C-alpha positions in Angstrom: 0.0 0.0 0.0 1.4 3.4 -1.0 1.8 5.7 2.1 4.3 8.3 1.0 4.0 10.6 -2.0 6.4 13.1 -3.7 5.0 15.7 -6.0 7.2 17.8 -8.3 5.7 21.2 -9.1 3.4 23.3 -7.0 1.3 24.7 -9.9 -2.5 24.0 -10.2 -2.1 20.3 -10.9 0.6 19.6 -8.2 -1.0 21.5 -5.4 -4.4 20.0 -6.2 -2.9 16.6 -6.0 -1.3 17.5 -2.7 -4.6 18.7 -1.3 -6.4 15.5 -2.2 -3.7 13.2 -1.0 -3.2 15.2 2.2 -7.0 15.1 2.9 -6.9 11.3 2.5 -4.2 11.1 5.2 -1.1 10.3 3.1 2.3 11.8 3.8 3.1 14.2 1.0 6.2 16.3 0.0 5.8 18.9 -2.7 9.0 20.2 -4.3 8.8 23.4 -6.4 11.7 25.0 -8.4 10.5 28.6 -7.8 10.0 30.4 -4.5 6.2 30.3 -4.5 3.1 28.2 -5.5 0.9 28.7 -8.5 3.1 27.9 -11.4 1.9 29.8 -14.5 -1.1 30.9 -12.4 0.9 32.6 -9.7 0.6 36.3 -8.6 3.5 38.6 -7.9 3.7 41.8 -6.0 5.9 44.6 -7.3 5.9 47.9 -5.4 2.2 48.5 -4.7 0.6 46.5 -7.6 -0.2 42.8 -8.1 0.5 41.0 -11.4 -0.4 37.6 -12.7 2.0 35.8 -15.1 -0.7 36.3 -17.8 -4.5 36.8 -17.7 -6.4 34.0 -15.9 -10.1 33.5 -15.6 -11.8 30.7 -13.8 -14.8 29.1 -15.4 -15.9 25.5 -15.3 -18.9 23.4 -16.2 -17.9 21.0 -13.4 -19.9 21.9 -10.2 -17.6 19.9 -7.9 -14.6 21.9 -9.1 -16.5 25.2 -8.9 -17.6 24.4 -5.4 -14.1 23.5 -4.4 -12.8 26.8 -5.9 -15.4 28.9 -4.0 -14.9 27.0 -0.8 -11.2 27.7 -0.8 -11.5 31.4 -1.7 -14.6 32.1 0.4 -15.2 35.8 0.7 -12.2 36.5 -1.6 -14.0 35.1 -4.7 -15.3 37.8 -6.9 -17.4 37.5 -10.1 -15.9 39.5 -12.9 -17.8 40.7 -16.0 -15.7 39.6 -19.0 -14.8 42.3 -21.5 -12.3 41.4 -24.1 -11.6 42.8 -27.6 -9.5 42.1 -30.6 -7.2 44.8 -31.9 -7.1 44.6 -35.7 -5.9 47.4 -38.1 -5.6 49.7 -35.0 -9.4 49.2 -34.3 -10.9 47.4 -31.4 -13.5 44.8 -32.1 -15.7 43.3 -29.4 -15.1 39.6 -28.8 -17.5 37.8 -29.2 -17.9 39.8 -32.4 -20.8 42.1 -32.4 -22.5 42.1 -35.9 -23.3 45.8 -35.7 -20.0 47.0 -34.4 -18.1 44.8 -36.9 -20.0 46.2 -39.8 -19.3 49.7 -38.6 -15.6 49.2 -38.2 -14.9 46.9 -41.2 -17.4 48.5 -43.4 -20.3 47.1 -45.5 -18.0 45.6 -48.2 -15.7 44.0 -45.7 -18.6 42.5 -43.8 -20.2 41.2 -47.0 -16.9 39.4 -47.8 -17.0 37.8 -44.4 -20.6 36.6 -44.9 -19.9 35.3 -48.5 -16.8 33.5 -47.3 -18.8 31.9 -44.5 -21.5 30.7 -47.0 -18.7 29.2 -49.1 -17.3 27.4 -46.1 -20.7 26.0 -45.2 -21.0 24.6 -48.8 -17.5 23.0 -48.5 -18.3 21.6 -45.1 -21.9 20.3 -45.5 -22.2 19.6 -49.3 -18.7 18.7 -50.2 -18.1 17.0 -46.8 -14.6 18.5 -46.5 -12.7 17.5 -43.4 -10.0 19.7 -41.8 -6.4 18.6 -41.9 -4.9 21.3 -39.8 -5.8 24.4 -37.7 -6.2 26.7 -40.7 -8.6 24.2 -42.4 -10.6 23.9 -39.2 -11.1 27.7 -38.8 -11.9 28.3 -42.4 -14.5 25.6 -42.5 -16.1 27.0 -39.3 -15.7 30.7 -39.9 -14.7 31.4 -43.5 -11.4 32.5 -45.0 -11.9 36.3 -44.5 -12.7 36.0 -40.8 -9.7 33.6 -40.4 -7.3 36.0 -42.0 -8.5 39.0 -39.9 -9.2 37.5 -36.5 -7.3 34.2 -36.2 -4.1 33.9 -38.2 -1.8 36.6 -36.9 -2.5 36.0 -33.2 -2.3 32.2 -33.5 1.1 32.3 -35.3 2.5 34.8 -32.7 1.6 32.5 -29.9 2.8 29.2 -31.5 5.6 30.4 -33.8 4.3 28.0 -36.4 2.4 28.5 -39.7 -1.3 27.8 -39.1 -1.1 25.1 -41.7 1.3 23.2 -39.5 -0.8 23.4 -36.3 -2.9 20.4 -35.4 -6.6 20.7 -35.8 -6.8 19.2 -32.3 -5.9 22.5 -30.8 -8.8 24.3 -32.5 -11.2 21.5 -31.6 -10.0 21.6 -27.9 -9.7 25.4 -27.3 -12.7 26.7 -29.3 -15.0 23.6 -29.6 -18.7 24.5 -30.0 -17.6 27.9 -31.3 -18.6 28.7 -34.9 -19.3 31.7 -37.1 -22.9 31.8 -35.9 -22.0 31.6 -32.2 -19.2 34.2 -32.4 -21.2 36.7 -34.5 -24.6 36.3 -33.0 -23.7 35.5 -29.4 -25.0 38.8 -28.1 -28.4 38.0 -29.6 -28.4 34.4 -28.3 -28.0 35.7 -24.7 -31.7 36.3 -24.5 -32.3 32.6 -24.9 -31.3 29.8 -22.5 -28.4 27.9 -24.2 -25.6 25.7 -23.1 -22.7 27.9 -22.2 -19.7 27.9 -24.5 -16.5 28.3 -22.4 -14.8 30.4 -25.0 -17.7 32.9 -24.9 -18.6 33.1 -21.2 -19.4 36.7 -20.2 -18.5 36.4 -16.5 -16.0 34.4 -14.5 -14.6 33.8 -11.0 -11.4 35.5 -10.0 -9.6 35.8 -6.6 -9.6 39.3 -5.0 -5.8 39.4 -4.9 -4.9 37.7 -8.1 -5.1 34.2 -9.6 -2.3 33.0 -7.4 -4.3 33.7 -4.2 -6.3 30.5 -4.7 -3.1 28.4 -4.6 -1.7 30.3 -1.7 -4.9 29.6 0.2 -4.7 25.9 -0.6 -1.0 25.9 0.6 -2.0 27.5 4.0 -4.8 25.0 4.4 -2.7 21.9 3.9 0.9 22.6 4.9 2.4 21.6 8.3 0.0 18.7 8.7 1.1 15.7 6.6 1.9 17.9 3.6 5.2 19.8 3.4 6.5 22.2 0.8 10.1 22.6 -0.3 10.9 25.6 -2.6 13.8 26.3 -5.0 14.3 22.6 -5.6 14.7 21.6 -9.2 14.4 18.0 -10.4 17.7 16.7 -11.6 17.7 12.9 -11.9 14.9 10.2 -11.9 16.4 6.9 -11.0 14.4 3.8 -11.9 14.7 0.0 -12.0 12.4 -2.4 -13.9 9.8 0.3 -14.5 9.7 1.5 -11.0 11.0 4.9 -9.8 13.5 4.3 -7.0 14.6 7.8 -6.1 14.9 11.4 -7.3 17.8 13.8 -7.1 16.9 17.4 -6.6 19.1 20.5 -6.9 19.0 23.5 -4.7 21.6 26.1 -5.7 24.8 23.9 -5.7 23.5 21.2 -3.4 22.1 17.9 -4.6 19.6 15.9 -2.4 18.6 12.3 -3.1 15.0 11.5 -2.0 12.7 8.5 -2.3 9.0 7.7 -1.8 6.4 5.1 -2.6 4.8 7.1 -5.4 5.6 10.1 -7.6 3.5 12.8 -9.3 5.5 14.8 -11.8 4.3 18.1 -13.4 7.5 19.2 -14.9 7.8 19.3 -18.8 6.9 16.1 -20.5 10.1 15.8 -22.4 12.3 16.7 -19.4 10.8 13.8 -17.5 12.2 11.4 -20.1 15.6 13.2 -20.4 16.1 13.0 -16.7 15.6 9.2 -16.5 18.6 7.0 -15.3 19.0 4.5 -16.9 18.4 6.4 -20.1 15.1 5.9 -22.0 15.2 3.9 -25.2 16.6 5.8 -28.3 13.2 5.9 -30.1 11.6 7.5 -27.1 14.4 10.1 -26.9 14.0 10.8 -30.6 10.3 11.4 -30.1 11.1 13.9 -27.3 13.5 15.8 -29.5 10.8 16.3 -32.1 8.4 17.9 -29.6 8.6 21.7 -28.9 7.6 24.0 -26.1 6.9 27.7 -26.5 8.4 30.1 -24.0 6.5 33.0 -22.5 7.6 36.6 -21.7 5.4 38.8 -19.6 6.5 42.5 -19.5 4.9 44.0 -16.4 4.2 47.7 -16.5 2.8 50.1 -14.0 0.9 52.6 -16.2 -0.6 55.8 -14.9 -3.6 57.5 -16.3 -6.9 56.4 -17.8 -6.5 53.2 -19.9 -8.6 50.6 -21.7 -11.4 48.8 -19.7 -10.8 45.3 -21.1 -9.7 42.4 -19.0 -7.4 41.7 -22.0 -7.0 42.5 -25.6 -5.9 40.1 -28.4 -3.4 41.8 -30.7 -4.2 40.7 -34.3 -1.6 42.9 -35.9 1.4 41.5 -37.7 3.2 44.9 -37.4 3.9 44.3 -33.7 5.3 41.3 -31.8 3.1 41.5 -28.7 0.3 39.0 -28.7 -2.0 40.0 -25.8 -2.3 42.8 -23.3 -4.0 42.5 -19.9 -5.1 45.1 -17.3 -5.4 43.5 -13.9 -7.2 46.5 -12.5 -10.1 45.3 -14.6 -10.1 41.9 -12.9 -10.0 43.3 -9.4 -9.7 46.8 -7.9 -7.5 45.2 -5.2 -4.7 44.6 -7.7 -3.8 48.3 -7.7 -3.6 51.0 -5.0 -6.0 53.3 -6.9 -8.0 53.5 -10.1 -5.4 55.7 -11.8 -2.7 53.0 -11.7 -2.9 50.1 -14.1 -0.9 46.9 -13.6 -0.4 45.7 -17.1 1.1 42.5 -18.7 2.3 42.7 -22.3 2.8 39.1 -23.5 5.3 37.8 -26.0 5.9 34.2 -27.1 9.1 32.8 -28.5 11.7 30.0 -28.6 15.0 30.1 -26.7 17.1 31.0 -29.7 14.8 33.8 -30.8 16.0 37.4 -30.6 13.1 38.3 -28.2 14.2 35.7 -25.6 17.7 37.1 -25.6 16.8 40.8 -25.2 17.6 42.3 -21.8 14.8 43.4 -19.5 15.2 47.1 -20.1 15.0 46.6 -23.9 11.8 44.5 -23.5 10.2 47.2 -21.5 11.1 49.8 -24.1 9.7 47.5 -26.9 6.4 46.9 -25.0 5.9 50.7 -24.5 6.7 51.4 -28.2 4.3 48.8 -29.4 1.5 49.9 -27.0 1.8 53.4 -28.4 2.1 52.3 -32.0 -1.2 50.4 -31.6 -2.9 53.4 -29.9 -3.4 51.6 -26.5 -1.4 54.3 -24.8 -2.0 58.0 -25.3 0.3 61.0 -24.6 -1.1 61.4 -21.0 -0.2 57.8 -20.1 3.2 57.2 -18.5 5.0 54.2 -17.3 6.4 54.6 -13.8 8.2 51.2 -13.4 8.3 47.8 -15.0 9.8 44.3 -14.7 10.0 41.1 -16.8 9.0 37.5 -16.0 10.2 34.8 -18.3 8.6 31.4 -18.3 10.4 28.5 -19.9 8.3 25.8 -21.7 5.0 27.5 -20.9 3.0 26.2 -23.9 3.3 22.7 -25.5 3.4 23.3 -29.2 0.5 21.4 -30.8 2.2 20.9 -34.2 1.1 18.6 -36.9 2.1 15.0 -36.1 2.6 15.7 -32.3 -0.1 13.1 -31.4 1.8 10.1 -32.5 5.0 11.3 -30.7 3.1 12.0 -27.4 1.3 8.7 -27.6 4.5 6.7 -28.0 6.1 8.5 -25.0 3.0 8.1 -22.9 2.9 4.4 -23.6 6.4 4.1 -22.4 5.9 6.2 -19.3 2.7 4.3 -18.5 4.7 1.2 -17.8 6.1 2.8 -14.7 4.2 1.4 -11.7 4.6 4.3 -9.3 4.7 7.3 -11.6 2.0 9.6 -12.8 2.5 12.7 -15.1 0.2 15.6 -14.4 -0.4 19.3 -15.4 -0.1 21.2 -18.7 3.6 20.7 -19.2 3.7 17.2 -17.8 0.9 15.9 -19.9 1.9 17.9 -23.0 -1.7 19.2 -23.2 -2.8 22.8 -23.4 -5.4 22.7 -20.6 -7.1 25.2 -18.3 -6.9 25.7 -14.5 -10.1 23.7 -14.0 -8.7 20.7 -16.0 -5.5 20.8 -13.9 
């Protein structure tokens, strides 16, 4: 019978596993490579403002998960009205797209092109029975080519660093399932009817009063010092195993190495790293599969901007002239994220690979770039000024759902599933682009 558990990573998946195991009476040790819990959903304080890594909203169709979320947060759970827009051609479009606003900003001819293209896509999908081969095909079949080029292509390629033709259709099916041209355009009209909620289009969501990370900090306080203990600034170094059983882990803290063992192990570190850290080494074909999989790194430029600013929770940047992909204002999530309504804690997001020029820019240059692009897109005016800023870099934040990834992931998972006391969890560990409620 397993009695002792080790969890690597104190993000949403790791800390949730720790909560459940601790509640069941098991002895649990959670090791985290950073200095705090929350992973990519953590919240940081800088001067008088609070910043998340990137924008987080909590919405789930699972009542058990929602009740757990609200029970942990208690009076610190606030309901936020969602307001997000798309920046295209220096104009802001409501998302979900409003038919009337879209016609006004794109013009009658542009809107007519969108409608005609959608009718063509319906013909191809229903009459010709066309099946999508990739992300681009999936979007065009569901929205039409014109809408795809205006409101999907640029942002998606910034995030993934891959041509939309080379992104798996699975990502579209997972992230925007149940969403179609009709839903996206006519969603404001459909609100008057009772319909099943589409997660992509929810108009309100839960959020902790003091940032997304507050939820995980509260879980930590609830479970630590009983039979659950946390160890920070420990990075997984080696996974030793014998006959498909993990026998010990070696963890690194600064220059010190510590060898630990347990009955069972939950790992939420990146999928490919788990394989690369195995001793003895994994078979060559498994290592080859890992080398073909990619992760996208995330850069969050945090800016304290003074003066009146946009009222969106976040804005998607569909403009190929700039490198930024999304801009969030945490003041519009919770007033407690800022000392007053004239100070806006902002995150400007960039996505890249480790050898990209962006990743290798120093922090001051990234802050200058973010300000330049915000002004170029008209999101800052002459009265706005930036008082201070800092940069957060997250390695391997997004697993890249590139064409052919499924077979590679399946082969690696089949190998790892042979281990009798090991479970991989979380977005990075499962190589799956999931949400907080999934984790």
